[in-house]
C-alpha positions, 0 to 999 in steps of 0.5 A: 500499499505505502508503495502504491500512495509513494508512486502516486506522490511521485506522479502528482509531483512530476505533473506539478513540475511538468505543467508549470510554465515560467515567463519573464516580464520585466523584473517579474517572472510569471508562474502559470500553475496547472490549478485551475480558477473557477473560469477553468484558467490557469493560475498564475503568481508572479515572483521578484527579487527583493533585497536578497529575498523573493516576492510572490504574489497574485497581483490582486487577481483573486480578490479583484476577480471576486469582486467584479463577480459581486462578492463583496469582502467589505463586511467585518465577518468576511474580512475576519475570515479572509484574514484567519484563512490567509493566516493559516497559510502565512500569506499576507494581503497587501492592497487587496494582493495576496503575498508571501516573502520567501527564500531561496531555500523555502520557495517551494514551500511558500509557493505551495502556501500561496496557490493554497490560499489562492484556491482557498479563498476562491472558493470560500468566497464565491457566494451570490449574496442574493442566493446564498445567505450565509457562507458555506464555511459558516453553514457547515460550523453552524450545523455542526455546533446545532448538532453537538459535534465537537470540532476545532477550526482552521487546524493546519498539519505538517505533512510528510513532505513537509508542506502545511495544509489547513484543514477546515475542521478537526474532530478530535478522538473519543472512546468511540470513534478516531479523529476525523478532518472535514473539508468544507467545499462550497463549488466541488470540482476536480481541483478542490477533490484534487487539493483534499486528497493531497492533504488527506495523503500528505498527512495522514502518515504523520497522524494517528493510523486510525484518522479518517477524512471526510469532505463536506460538499456543497450541492445545494445550488449544482449537482456534485459530479460522479466524478469528483465524488468518485476521485475522493472515494478512490483515496480514502476522503468520505464525501457527504452531500450537504444535502444529505448531511443528516445521514452521517451525523452519528459518525461525526458526532460519536 
């Protein structure tokens, strides 16, 4: 089993390397990643030298794209949730741009955190205020509290590779059940499933062998594809459709 997972991890890193493109623009290097945004465009970040270090930024793309789509981040609650999410990845917000500073030694780690933060913020806040009253993360949190599920929000684990992964909710082990981590996905997609799987694969070997992983998927507005469900199941992450969440409360509350 460990050989199979090791081979899959190697294939993933090779895919990441081969699908990443670089282009020099004046005093910046544009890094085009294989990760897709909600428009099916590849996410891009920009690297520049600064006092012997590197500064990596999305150049304001994620926040500007959300605002253009009608998702304002001006409310105190949303700004606090944005800052909490970014802090979990060690990413700063400067004039609406997501930014990290790095040394050559930590470049790969920081780049990984910035891309994961871009995906997380885009997924967390892309909601239409006219049709959705609350953020999906808040909906999941409120539901867990309502059902008396003990949990810790926004928990970061360091994986076997040395990369950090942020989990939306972690339910501690009890006498009746092992530790459980839950990722909340507002817009389930291939990329969000891949991100959840990678986080689980990379961290499960440094946690309790009995730990379990779940993905709470928002199917309120759009049906979740079979491909997304199968991708999660194939790597040991149990999907829970929001519309069917009550059927899983016993497993989460134990």
